[in-house]
Backbone as a printed PyTorch tensor [residue, N CA C, xyz], in Angstrom:
tensor([[[ -87.5940,  100.9690,  -68.7340],
         [ -88.3620,  102.1320,  -69.5730],
         [ -89.5250,  102.5770,  -68.4540]],

        [[ -89.5440,  103.8130,  -68.4430],
         [ -90.7050,  104.4430,  -67.5690],
         [ -91.8720,  104.6070,  -68.5460]],

        [[ -93.1130,  104.3260,  -67.8240],
         [ -94.4220,  104.8510,  -68.3850],
         [ -94.5530,  106.3240,  -68.1680]],

        [[ -95.4470,  107.0440,  -68.6180],
         [ -95.6580,  108.2060,  -68.5670],
         [ -96.2380,  108.5980,  -67.0130]],

        [[ -96.9100,  107.7100,  -66.4820],
         [ -97.2390,  108.0910,  -64.9500],
         [ -96.0570,  108.0150,  -64.0860]],

        [[ -94.8840,  107.0980,  -64.4940],
         [ -93.7430,  107.0960,  -63.6570],
         [ -93.0260,  108.3330,  -63.8210]],

        [[ -92.7910,  108.7730,  -65.0640],
         [ -92.1970,  109.9340,  -65.3470],
         [ -92.7500,  111.2060,  -64.6710]],

        [[ -93.9300,  111.3110,  -64.6100],
         [ -94.5250,  112.5500,  -64.0190],
         [ -94.6380,  112.4270,  -62.6310]],

        [[ -94.8750,  111.2400,  -61.9940],
         [ -94.7510,  111.1490,  -60.5560],
         [ -93.5180,  111.3170,  -60.0600]],

        [[ -92.3980,  110.7260,  -60.7200],
         [ -90.9690,  111.0670,  -60.3560],
         [ -90.6020,  112.6920,  -60.2780]],

        [[ -91.1590,  113.3330,  -61.3690],
         [ -91.0630,  114.8950,  -61.2230],
         [ -91.7510,  115.4870,  -60.0660]],

        [[ -92.9070,  114.9720,  -59.7300],
         [ -93.6130,  115.4440,  -58.6160],
         [ -92.9280,  115.2210,  -57.2830]],

        [[ -92.3170,  114.1110,  -57.1960],
         [ -91.5330,  113.7830,  -56.0600],
         [ -90.3450,  114.5360,  -55.8990]],

        [[ -89.5550,  114.7770,  -57.0730],
         [ -88.3330,  115.6890,  -57.1630],
         [ -88.7000,  117.1190,  -56.7510]],

        [[ -89.7880,  117.5730,  -57.1710],
         [ -90.2050,  118.9760,  -56.7890],
         [ -90.3800,  119.1510,  -55.4180]],

        [[ -91.1350,  118.1760,  -54.9440],
         [ -91.4180,  118.2040,  -53.2540],
         [ -90.0800,  118.0010,  -52.6410]],

        [[ -88.9920,  117.2320,  -53.1490],
         [ -87.8360,  117.1630,  -52.3170],
         [ -87.0210,  118.4930,  -52.3340]],

        [[ -87.1960,  119.1880,  -53.5070],
         [ -86.5130,  120.4690,  -53.5170],
         [ -87.1670,  121.5220,  -52.5520]],

        [[ -88.3720,  121.4760,  -52.4990],
         [ -89.2410,  122.3300,  -51.5600],
         [ -88.7710,  121.9690,  -49.9990]],

        [[ -88.5330,  120.6720,  -49.8400],
         [ -88.1970,  120.3140,  -48.3760],
         [ -86.7330,  120.7380,  -48.2640]],

        [[ -85.9040,  120.7120,  -49.3400],
         [ -84.5090,  121.2210,  -49.0150],
         [ -84.3670,  122.7540,  -48.8520]],

        [[ -85.2500,  123.4870,  -49.4800],
         [ -85.2910,  124.8870,  -49.2890],
         [ -85.8120,  125.2070,  -47.9410]],

        [[ -86.7860,  124.4800,  -47.2570],
         [ -87.3340,  124.7060,  -46.1040],
         [ -86.4230,  124.3760,  -45.0210]],

        [[ -85.4740,  123.4320,  -45.2160],
         [ -84.6980,  122.8550,  -44.2940],
         [ -83.1300,  123.3810,  -44.3780]],

        [[ -82.8200,  124.2340,  -45.3790],
         [ -81.6160,  124.7980,  -45.7750],
         [ -80.8080,  125.4060,  -44.5820]],

        [[ -79.6130,  125.2840,  -44.4100],
         [ -78.9380,  125.8430,  -43.3390],
         [ -78.5650,  127.3080,  -43.4420]],

        [[ -78.4450,  127.7620,  -44.6570],
         [ -78.0630,  129.1600,  -44.9670],
         [ -78.7110,  129.6580,  -46.1400]],

        [[ -78.6230,  131.1140,  -46.3130],
         [ -79.4020,  131.6420,  -47.4980],
         [ -78.7600,  131.2000,  -48.8730]],

        [[ -77.3190,  130.9690,  -48.7270],
         [ -76.7270,  130.3780,  -50.1360],
         [ -77.4240,  129.1290,  -50.5850]],

        [[ -77.6640,  128.2450,  -49.5950],
         [ -78.2680,  127.0260,  -49.8620],
         [ -79.6230,  127.0370,  -50.3830]],

        [[ -80.2000,  127.9070,  -49.7130],
         [ -81.6630,  128.2820,  -50.1360],
         [ -81.9060,  128.7250,  -51.4060]],

        [[ -80.9490,  129.7040,  -51.7940],
         [ -80.9170,  130.1070,  -53.1530],
         [ -80.6470,  129.2740,  -54.1820]],

        [[ -79.7130,  128.3140,  -54.0370],
         [ -79.3310,  127.2870,  -54.9220],
         [ -80.4460,  126.3580,  -55.1260]],

        [[ -81.2710,  125.9860,  -54.0760],
         [ -82.2370,  125.1580,  -54.2350],
         [ -83.5030,  125.8090,  -54.7490]],

        [[ -83.6930,  127.1130,  -54.5060],
         [ -84.7010,  127.8480,  -55.2310],
         [ -84.7580,  127.8430,  -56.7690]],

        [[ -83.4460,  127.9460,  -57.0600],
         [ -83.0970,  128.0650,  -58.4650],
         [ -83.3710,  126.6300,  -59.1940]],

        [[ -82.9930,  125.5140,  -58.2720],
         [ -83.2970,  124.1500,  -58.8390],
         [ -84.7780,  123.8080,  -58.9050]],

        [[ -85.4450,  124.3340,  -57.8850],
         [ -86.8580,  124.1820,  -57.8500],
         [ -87.7140,  124.8750,  -58.8410]],

        [[ -87.3420,  125.9140,  -59.2720],
         [ -87.8200,  126.8900,  -60.2740],
         [ -87.6210,  126.0880,  -61.5090]],

        [[ -86.2720,  125.8070,  -61.6990],
         [ -85.8560,  125.0690,  -63.1190],
         [ -86.7280,  123.8360,  -63.3200]],

        [[ -87.0230,  122.9850,  -62.2590],
         [ -87.6160,  121.9010,  -62.5890],
         [ -89.2310,  121.9750,  -62.6920]],

        [[ -89.7480,  122.7030,  -61.7580],
         [ -91.1820,  123.0540,  -61.9680],
         [ -91.7070,  123.7060,  -63.2240]],

        [[ -90.8070,  124.8150,  -63.6650],
         [ -91.1420,  125.5400,  -64.9170],
         [ -91.2220,  124.4680,  -66.0590]],

        [[ -90.0870,  123.6460,  -66.2210],
         [ -89.8330,  122.5200,  -67.2530],
         [ -90.9900,  121.5090,  -67.1100]],

        [[ -91.3740,  121.1890,  -65.9310],
         [ -92.4060,  120.0650,  -65.6850],
         [ -93.8300,  120.5290,  -66.2250]],

        [[ -94.1730,  121.7880,  -65.8890],
         [ -95.4660,  122.4370,  -66.2850],
         [ -95.5100,  122.5180,  -67.9370]],

        [[ -94.5270,  122.9700,  -68.6080],
         [ -94.6540,  122.9690,  -70.0690],
         [ -94.5690,  121.5340,  -70.5770]],

        [[ -93.8770,  120.6250,  -69.9910],
         [ -93.8080,  119.0930,  -70.4830],
         [ -95.3900,  118.6010,  -70.4970]],

        [[ -95.9670,  118.9830,  -69.2650],
         [ -97.2970,  118.3790,  -69.0840],
         [ -98.1630,  118.9940,  -70.2510]],

        [[ -97.9580,  120.5010,  -70.4150],
         [ -98.8890,  121.1280,  -71.4330],
         [ -98.6840,  120.6440,  -72.7780]],

        [[ -97.5180,  120.2620,  -73.1140],
         [ -97.2060,  119.6050,  -74.5200],
         [ -97.4890,  118.2910,  -74.6090]],

        [[ -97.5060,  117.4790,  -73.6250],
         [ -97.5990,  115.9820,  -73.7360],
         [ -98.8690,  115.4130,  -73.1920]],

        [[ -98.8600,  115.6940,  -71.9230],
         [ -99.8540,  114.9250,  -71.0640],
         [-101.3340,  115.5040,  -71.5160]],

        [[-101.5880,  116.8300,  -71.3820],
         [-102.9280,  117.1730,  -71.7260],
         [-103.2620,  116.8190,  -73.1080]],

        [[-102.4970,  116.9510,  -74.1860],
         [-102.8740,  116.4870,  -75.4840],
         [-103.1350,  115.0010,  -75.5040]],

        [[-102.6040,  114.2620,  -74.7430],
         [-102.7070,  112.7930,  -74.7130],
         [-104.0110,  112.5790,  -73.9680]],

        [[-104.3860,  113.2790,  -73.0340],
         [-105.7140,  113.1350,  -72.3900],
         [-106.8040,  113.4340,  -73.1740]],

        [[-106.7510,  114.4690,  -73.7930],
         [-107.7540,  115.1230,  -74.7870],
         [-108.0050,  114.1890,  -76.0630]],

        [[-106.7430,  113.3050,  -76.4500],
         [-106.8820,  112.5590,  -77.6570],
         [-107.5030,  111.0940,  -77.1070]],

        [[-107.1010,  110.7250,  -76.0490],
         [-107.5530,  109.4120,  -75.6790],
         [-108.7410,  109.2680,  -74.6980]],

        [[-109.1810,  110.3570,  -74.2490],
         [-110.3590,  110.3090,  -73.3170],
         [-111.6160,  111.1730,  -73.9290]],

        [[-112.4870,  110.6790,  -74.5390],
         [-113.5690,  111.3570,  -75.3220],
         [-114.1230,  112.4770,  -74.3260]],

        [[-114.0600,  112.5710,  -73.1410],
         [-114.9520,  113.5520,  -72.4340],
         [-113.8680,  114.3130,  -71.5580]],

        [[-112.6060,  114.1650,  -71.8570],
         [-111.6230,  114.8200,  -71.1110],
         [-111.6260,  116.2760,  -71.3750]],

        [[-111.6650,  117.2110,  -70.3010],
         [-111.5430,  118.5320,  -70.2360],
         [-110.4670,  118.9110,  -69.4310]],

        [[-109.5090,  119.6130,  -70.1340],
         [-108.1300,  119.9280,  -69.2990],
         [-108.1970,  121.4470,  -69.1940]],

        [[-109.1300,  122.0100,  -69.2500],
         [-109.2760,  123.5920,  -68.8950],
         [-108.9980,  123.7160,  -67.5110]],

        [[-109.5440,  123.0230,  -66.5050],
         [-109.1510,  123.1750,  -65.1370],
         [-107.8100,  122.9550,  -64.8290]],

        [[-107.1850,  121.8120,  -65.5890],
         [-105.7570,  121.6600,  -65.2950],
         [-105.0030,  122.8760,  -65.8790]],

        [[-105.4170,  123.3740,  -66.9560],
         [-104.4210,  124.4130,  -67.6510],
         [-104.5130,  125.6390,  -66.9060]],

        [[-105.8460,  125.8910,  -66.2370],
         [-105.9750,  127.0320,  -65.3130],
         [-105.1920,  126.9980,  -64.0460]],

        [[-105.1140,  125.6560,  -63.5670],
         [-104.1660,  125.5820,  -62.4220],
         [-102.7770,  125.8310,  -62.6130]],

        [[-102.4800,  125.3930,  -63.7330],
         [-100.9740,  125.6640,  -64.3620],
         [-100.8940,  127.1130,  -64.5780]],

        [[-101.6550,  127.8390,  -65.0450],
         [-101.5280,  129.2570,  -65.1220],
         [-101.4240,  129.8740,  -63.5950]],

        [[-102.1070,  129.4980,  -62.8150],
         [-101.9670,  129.9150,  -61.4260],
         [-100.5330,  129.6420,  -60.8350]],

        [[-100.2740,  128.3680,  -60.8890],
         [ -98.8890,  127.9500,  -60.4040],
         [ -97.7040,  128.6590,  -61.1840]],

        [[ -97.9000,  129.0410,  -62.5860],
         [ -96.8840,  129.8770,  -63.1980],
         [ -96.9020,  131.2720,  -62.6960]],

        [[ -98.0110,  131.7150,  -62.2310],
         [ -98.0800,  133.1390,  -61.7970],
         [ -97.2130,  133.2070,  -60.3810]],

        [[ -97.6660,  132.0690,  -59.4790],
         [ -96.9750,  132.2110,  -58.2810],
         [ -95.6060,  131.7400,  -58.2240]],

        [[ -95.1400,  130.9280,  -59.1510],
         [ -93.8550,  130.6180,  -59.4080],
         [ -92.9280,  131.8140,  -59.9810]],

        [[ -93.6340,  132.6500,  -60.7120],
         [ -93.0470,  133.7530,  -61.2710],
         [ -92.5460,  134.8370,  -60.0220]],

        [[ -93.5470,  134.8890,  -59.1920],
         [ -93.2440,  135.6350,  -57.9200],
         [ -92.0810,  135.0990,  -57.0000]],

        [[ -92.3090,  133.8390,  -56.8340],
         [ -91.3810,  133.0200,  -55.8350],
         [ -89.9020,  133.1400,  -56.6790]],

        [[ -89.7230,  132.8270,  -57.8020],
         [ -88.4150,  132.7910,  -58.6050],
         [ -87.7580,  134.2130,  -58.5480]],

        [[ -88.3610,  135.2880,  -58.3330],
         [ -87.8500,  136.6430,  -58.3150],
         [ -87.6140,  137.0800,  -56.8330]],

        [[ -87.8600,  136.3210,  -55.7690],
         [ -87.7780,  136.6260,  -54.3840],
         [ -86.3620,  136.4050,  -53.9940]],

        [[ -85.8040,  137.1280,  -53.0480],
         [ -84.6600,  136.8510,  -52.1890],
         [ -85.0360,  136.0500,  -51.3250]],

        [[ -84.2090,  134.9630,  -50.6720],
         [ -84.6400,  134.1700,  -49.5270],
         [ -84.5090,  135.0110,  -48.2850]],

        [[ -84.0420,  136.0320,  -48.3740],
         [ -83.8850,  137.0250,  -47.2700],
         [ -85.3170,  137.8490,  -46.8850]],

        [[ -86.1270,  137.7810,  -47.9930],
         [ -87.4900,  138.3860,  -47.8870],
         [ -88.3280,  137.6370,  -46.9730]],

        [[ -88.8890,  138.2880,  -46.1340],
         [ -89.9040,  137.5290,  -45.0100],
         [ -91.1420,  136.7650,  -45.7340]],

        [[ -91.3970,  137.1440,  -46.8560],
         [ -92.4700,  136.4680,  -47.6220],
         [ -91.9030,  135.0420,  -48.3430]],

        [[ -90.6380,  134.8970,  -48.4310],
         [ -90.1220,  133.7930,  -49.2600],
         [ -90.6460,  132.4150,  -48.8310]],

        [[ -90.6590,  131.9340,  -47.6950],
         [ -91.2230,  130.6860,  -47.1670],
         [ -92.5650,  130.6350,  -47.3970]],

        [[ -93.4530,  131.6860,  -46.8480],
         [ -94.8000,  131.8090,  -47.0410],
         [ -95.2830,  131.6120,  -48.4410]],

        [[ -94.6770,  132.3420,  -49.3870],
         [ -94.9050,  132.3420,  -50.7270],
         [ -94.6740,  131.1410,  -51.4830]],

        [[ -93.5830,  130.4430,  -51.0930],
         [ -93.3460,  128.8450,  -51.6560],
         [ -94.3830,  127.9730,  -51.0830]],

        [[ -94.6640,  128.2750,  -49.7690],
         [ -95.7280,  127.3360,  -49.2540],
         [ -97.0760,  127.2670,  -49.7910]],

        [[ -97.4740,  128.5080,  -50.1110],
         [ -98.6620,  128.6290,  -50.9040],
         [ -98.6680,  127.9660,  -52.3210]],

        [[ -97.5380,  128.2280,  -52.9810],
         [ -97.2260,  127.7610,  -54.3150],
         [ -97.4340,  126.1620,  -53.9320]],

        [[ -96.8210,  125.5860,  -53.0880],
         [ -96.8430,  124.1270,  -53.0160],
         [ -98.1520,  123.6820,  -52.5340]],

        [[ -98.9010,  124.3300,  -51.9200],
         [-100.3220,  123.8300,  -51.4980],
         [-101.1290,  123.6820,  -52.8780]],

        [[-101.0040,  124.8390,  -53.6960],
         [-101.6260,  124.6410,  -54.9070],
         [-101.2430,  123.5720,  -55.7570]],

        [[ -99.7560,  123.4580,  -55.8540],
         [ -99.1600,  122.4050,  -56.5830],
         [ -99.7320,  120.8150,  -56.0580]],

        [[ -99.7420,  120.8070,  -54.7590],
         [-100.1340,  119.4700,  -54.2250],
         [-101.5750,  119.0320,  -54.4160]],

        [[-102.5410,  119.9900,  -54.4990],
         [-103.9310,  119.9020,  -54.8780],
         [-103.8660,  119.4170,  -56.1960]],

        [[-103.3010,  120.0960,  -57.3700],
         [-103.2330,  119.8810,  -58.4820],
         [-102.5130,  118.2930,  -58.7260]],

        [[-101.4950,  118.0640,  -58.1480],
         [-100.7180,  116.7220,  -58.1370],
         [-101.6260,  115.6690,  -57.8220]],

        [[-102.3010,  115.8600,  -56.7590],
         [-103.3160,  114.6990,  -56.2780],
         [-104.5190,  114.3100,  -57.3060]],

        [[-105.1050,  115.5120,  -57.9300],
         [-105.9870,  115.1920,  -58.9390],
         [-105.2470,  114.4550,  -60.1800]],

        [[-103.9820,  114.9740,  -60.4690],
         [-103.2940,  114.4140,  -61.6640],
         [-103.0810,  112.9590,  -61.4570]],

        [[-102.5080,  112.5000,  -60.2290],
         [-102.1040,  111.2160,  -59.9900],
         [-103.2050,  110.2370,  -59.7230]],

        [[-104.3740,  110.7790,  -59.3060],
         [-105.3620,  109.7400,  -58.8660],
         [-106.5920,  109.7950,  -59.8440]],

        [[-106.5500,  110.6540,  -60.7120],
         [-107.5500,  110.6140,  -61.7150],
         [-107.0970,  110.7390,  -63.2360]],

        [[-106.2410,  111.6260,  -63.6590],
         [-105.9780,  112.0130,  -64.9770],
         [-104.9020,  110.7890,  -65.5060]],

        [[-103.9240,  110.5400,  -64.7010],
         [-103.1330,  109.3930,  -65.0850],
         [-103.5380,  108.0870,  -64.9930]],

        [[-104.2930,  107.7510,  -63.9870],
         [-105.0840,  106.6130,  -63.9140],
         [-106.0120,  106.1680,  -65.1570]],

        [[-106.7690,  107.2100,  -65.5070],
         [-107.7320,  107.2330,  -66.8220],
         [-106.8840,  107.1290,  -67.9930]],

        [[-105.6020,  107.7600,  -68.1330],
         [-104.9120,  107.8630,  -69.3770],
         [-104.2720,  106.3880,  -69.5440]],

        [[-103.7530,  105.7740,  -68.3470],
         [-103.0570,  104.6370,  -68.4960],
         [-103.9680,  103.4870,  -68.8730]],

        [[-105.1650,  103.5580,  -68.2990],
         [-106.3350,  102.6180,  -68.5960],
         [-106.6300,  102.6130,  -70.0540]],

        [[-106.4400,  103.7120,  -70.7710],
         [-106.8260,  103.8350,  -72.2070],
         [-105.7100,  103.6700,  -73.1990]],

        [[-104.5860,  103.5170,  -72.9860],
         [-103.4840,  103.2260,  -73.8160],
         [-102.5660,  101.9620,  -73.5350]],

        [[-101.8350,  101.7900,  -74.4930],
         [-100.9180,  100.4460,  -74.2190],
         [ -99.6720,  100.8990,  -73.4820]],

        [[ -99.0250,   99.8960,  -73.0200],
         [ -97.8090,  100.1580,  -72.2980],
         [ -96.8500,  100.7450,  -73.1610]],

        [[ -96.5680,  100.3990,  -74.5780],
         [ -95.8530,  101.0960,  -75.4940],
         [ -96.0340,  102.4550,  -75.6820]],

        [[ -97.3420,  103.0030,  -75.8070],
         [ -97.8590,  104.2120,  -75.9390],
         [ -97.4780,  105.0340,  -74.5780]],

        [[ -97.5840,  104.4700,  -73.4290],
         [ -97.3170,  105.0010,  -72.3080],
         [ -95.8040,  105.5030,  -72.2020]],

        [[ -94.8610,  104.4870,  -72.6200],
         [ -93.4940,  104.5930,  -72.5990],
         [ -93.1270,  105.7370,  -73.6930]],

        [[ -93.8110,  105.8480,  -74.9280],
         [ -93.4350,  106.7290,  -75.8280],
         [ -93.8980,  108.1900,  -75.3720]],

        [[ -94.9400,  108.3090,  -74.6640],
         [ -95.3220,  109.6410,  -74.0980],
         [ -94.3300,  109.8460,  -73.0030]],

        [[ -93.7660,  108.9950,  -72.3920],
         [ -92.8500,  109.3390,  -71.2420],
         [ -91.5010,  110.1440,  -71.9860]],

        [[ -91.2660,  109.4370,  -72.9520],
         [ -90.0150,  109.8040,  -73.8090],
         [ -90.1790,  111.1690,  -74.2650]],

        [[ -91.4270,  111.4670,  -74.8120],
         [ -91.7840,  112.7750,  -75.2330],
         [ -91.7190,  113.6680,  -74.3040]],

        [[ -92.2790,  113.3560,  -72.9650],
         [ -92.4950,  114.2410,  -71.9120],
         [ -91.0680,  114.6230,  -71.5230]],

        [[ -90.0200,  113.8070,  -71.4500],
         [ -88.5200,  114.2110,  -71.0860],
         [ -87.9840,  114.9580,  -72.2110]],

        [[ -88.2920,  114.6380,  -73.5470],
         [ -87.9170,  115.5920,  -74.5500],
         [ -88.3270,  117.0470,  -74.3950]],

        [[ -89.5220,  117.1560,  -74.2610],
         [ -90.1240,  118.4180,  -74.3220],
         [ -89.6450,  119.1810,  -73.0910]],

        [[ -89.3550,  118.5970,  -71.8700],
         [ -88.6890,  119.3950,  -70.7630],
         [ -87.2620,  119.8120,  -71.2350]],

        [[ -86.5720,  118.9780,  -72.0040],
         [ -85.2970,  119.4380,  -72.4690],
         [ -85.1770,  120.6360,  -73.2270]],

        [[ -86.1420,  120.9450,  -73.8320],
         [ -86.2820,  122.2370,  -74.5730],
         [ -87.2100,  123.3800,  -74.0590]],

        [[ -87.8020,  123.1910,  -72.7830],
         [ -88.6550,  124.0050,  -72.2330],
         [ -88.0760,  125.0600,  -71.4440]],

        [[ -88.7100,  126.1810,  -71.3230],
         [ -88.1440,  127.3230,  -70.3990],
         [ -87.8380,  126.9410,  -69.1770]],

        [[ -86.7970,  127.4800,  -68.3800],
         [ -86.5080,  127.1110,  -67.0480],
         [ -86.9720,  128.0450,  -65.9120]],

        [[ -87.7130,  129.0180,  -66.4600],
         [ -88.3500,  130.0600,  -65.7360],
         [ -89.8750,  130.0310,  -65.8930]],

        [[ -90.6490,  130.5970,  -65.0230],
         [ -92.1260,  130.7560,  -65.2880],
         [ -92.2010,  131.9310,  -65.9330]],

        [[ -93.1840,  132.0070,  -67.0290],
         [ -93.3450,  132.9900,  -68.0010],
         [ -94.9940,  133.0930,  -68.2100]],

        [[ -95.6520,  133.4810,  -67.0740],
         [ -97.0670,  133.5600,  -67.2380],
         [ -97.7120,  134.6870,  -68.0380]],

        [[ -96.7460,  135.6810,  -68.4280],
         [ -97.2730,  136.8680,  -69.0910],
         [ -97.3500,  136.4420,  -70.6110]],

        [[ -96.8180,  135.4080,  -71.0900],
         [ -96.9250,  134.8230,  -72.3850],
         [ -98.3980,  134.5610,  -72.6700]],

        [[ -98.5720,  134.7010,  -74.1280],
         [ -99.9280,  134.6150,  -74.3650],
         [-100.7970,  133.3650,  -73.9930]],

        [[-101.9580,  133.5220,  -73.4140],
         [-102.6220,  132.2360,  -73.1030],
         [-103.6190,  131.9080,  -74.2730]],

        [[-102.8770,  131.2040,  -75.1270],
         [-103.6810,  130.7600,  -76.2730],
         [-103.1170,  129.3570,  -76.7640]],

        [[-103.5590,  128.8980,  -77.9550],
         [-103.0340,  127.5740,  -78.4240],
         [-101.5130,  127.7690,  -78.7150]],

        [[-101.1040,  128.9850,  -78.7590],
         [ -99.6690,  129.2440,  -79.2500],
         [ -98.8830,  129.4590,  -77.8850]],

        [[ -99.3640,  129.1750,  -76.7570],
         [ -98.7140,  129.4450,  -75.5310],
         [ -97.3750,  128.7120,  -75.4060]],

        [[ -97.3720,  127.4640,  -75.8260],
         [ -96.1590,  126.6060,  -75.7210],
         [ -94.9740,  127.0990,  -76.7300]],

        [[ -95.5630,  127.5640,  -77.8660],
         [ -94.5710,  127.8930,  -78.8550],
         [ -93.8810,  129.1360,  -78.1900]],

        [[ -94.7540,  130.1140,  -77.7010],
         [ -94.0970,  131.2170,  -77.0490],
         [ -93.1770,  130.8620,  -76.0080]],

        [[ -93.5920,  129.7810,  -75.1660],
         [ -92.6150,  129.3470,  -74.1310],
         [ -91.2240,  128.9680,  -74.6960]],

        [[ -91.3290,  128.1530,  -75.8180],
         [ -90.0150,  127.7350,  -76.5080],
         [ -89.1150,  128.9970,  -76.9480]],

        [[ -89.8250,  130.0140,  -77.2200],
         [ -89.0860,  131.2510,  -77.8490],
         [ -88.4360,  131.9040,  -76.6220]],

        [[ -88.9150,  131.7530,  -75.3010],
         [ -88.4440,  132.1370,  -74.1220],
         [ -87.3040,  131.2310,  -73.5530]],

        [[ -87.2340,  130.2240,  -73.9690],
         [ -86.3670,  129.1770,  -73.3120],
         [ -84.9170,  129.4490,  -73.6110]],

        [[ -84.5020,  129.8380,  -74.7340],
         [ -82.9960,  130.1510,  -75.1480],
         [ -82.5370,  131.2390,  -73.9610]],

        [[ -83.2430,  132.2970,  -73.7150],
         [ -82.8020,  133.3130,  -72.8350],
         [ -82.6690,  132.7760,  -71.4340]],

        [[ -83.8430,  131.8990,  -70.9790],
         [ -83.6630,  131.4220,  -69.7050],
         [ -82.3770,  130.4880,  -69.5880]],

        [[ -81.9700,  129.7900,  -70.5000],
         [ -80.8920,  128.8010,  -70.4700],
         [ -79.4910,  129.7230,  -70.3390]],

        [[ -79.4840,  130.7300,  -71.1660],
         [ -78.4240,  131.6100,  -71.1470],
         [ -78.2610,  132.2630,  -69.6330]],

        [[ -79.3240,  132.7300,  -68.9810],
         [ -79.3280,  133.4310,  -67.8580],
         [ -79.0250,  132.3370,  -66.7440]],

        [[ -79.4100,  130.9620,  -66.9160],
         [ -79.0540,  129.9910,  -66.0640],
         [ -77.5730,  129.8640,  -65.7610]],

        [[ -76.6150,  130.1520,  -66.6510],
         [ -75.3930,  130.0590,  -66.6940],
         [ -74.7750,  130.9450,  -65.4890]],

        [[ -75.6840,  131.8190,  -65.1650],
         [ -75.0410,  132.7270,  -64.1060],
         [ -75.6470,  132.6630,  -62.9010]],

        [[ -76.5440,  131.7370,  -62.5770],
         [ -77.1410,  131.3990,  -61.3510],
         [ -76.5060,  130.4340,  -60.5610]],

        [[ -76.7490,  130.4810,  -59.2630],
         [ -76.1380,  129.4530,  -58.3100],
         [ -76.9090,  128.2720,  -58.2550]],

        [[ -76.3190,  127.0290,  -58.2530],
         [ -77.1090,  125.8060,  -58.2470],
         [ -76.4500,  124.9550,  -57.2040]],

        [[ -77.3860,  123.7170,  -56.7100],
         [ -76.6250,  122.8880,  -55.8120],
         [ -75.5330,  122.1110,  -56.5120]],

        [[ -74.8290,  121.2720,  -55.7410],
         [ -73.7640,  120.6910,  -56.2810],
         [ -72.6220,  121.5320,  -56.5600]],

        [[ -72.2600,  121.4210,  -58.0390],
         [ -71.0360,  122.1550,  -58.4730],
         [ -71.2910,  123.6370,  -58.4630]],

        [[ -72.5640,  124.0560,  -58.5470],
         [ -72.8350,  125.4460,  -58.4250],
         [ -72.8460,  126.1680,  -59.7890]],

        [[ -72.5960,  125.1560,  -61.0260],
         [ -72.5100,  125.6830,  -62.2640],
         [ -73.6810,  125.5300,  -63.1590]],

        [[ -74.4280,  124.2490,  -62.7270],
         [ -75.3830,  123.9070,  -63.8130],
         [ -76.5960,  123.3260,  -62.7540]],

        [[ -77.6970,  123.3700,  -63.2680],
         [ -78.9450,  122.5760,  -62.7070],
         [ -78.6010,  121.1640,  -62.3400]],

        [[ -79.0330,  120.4000,  -61.3400],
         [ -78.8010,  119.0970,  -61.2330],
         [ -80.1490,  118.5350,  -62.0490]],

        [[ -79.7940,  117.7170,  -62.9580],
         [ -80.9280,  117.2260,  -63.9620],
         [ -81.8440,  116.3530,  -63.1020]],

        [[ -81.4690,  115.4700,  -61.9800],
         [ -82.4430,  114.6040,  -61.3880],
         [ -81.8100,  114.2250,  -59.9870]],

        [[ -82.8220,  114.1240,  -59.0720],
         [ -82.2960,  113.6570,  -57.6500],
         [ -81.9260,  112.2740,  -57.5770]],

        [[ -80.9840,  111.9570,  -56.9780],
         [ -80.5010,  110.4140,  -56.8230],
         [ -81.2050,  109.8490,  -55.5500]]])
């Protein structure tokens, strides 16, 4: 059973691996497939953190302020929205993704070295495992594309879930790594 830190770190490494696969792809079809996979994973990850991690931090740590984290997520969503719509033949494709990854890497560093460490120190192992399950569950219902245009309020995640069914429908027509029909749920 995974703790919340393990679940989030695993996602971070998976997203990084898709970035690497896009940068090292041998052709545009492969880049497009991994672009779709990268977008799918990052969009779901961001919503999972907003629904599970940030409320847990706010509930468990008396002085927790997730406003900077939420603003970083907004910036990541805005950049992901641009990237997810780009063709890999666009000369801005790799530079756009690289800038997105630079922002994400800075966010990941703070999350893994500060936020998750503080949270794990303030909860039991059982609570951490429960949060990891909640995180995975939230991701399964989350939108698979970035939607930064949705309202920036306490109802943002509700609006995200309204967008999710359409994203899942359109995903049926995207190209994916592997069998080409569905996203790969996790890297092996």
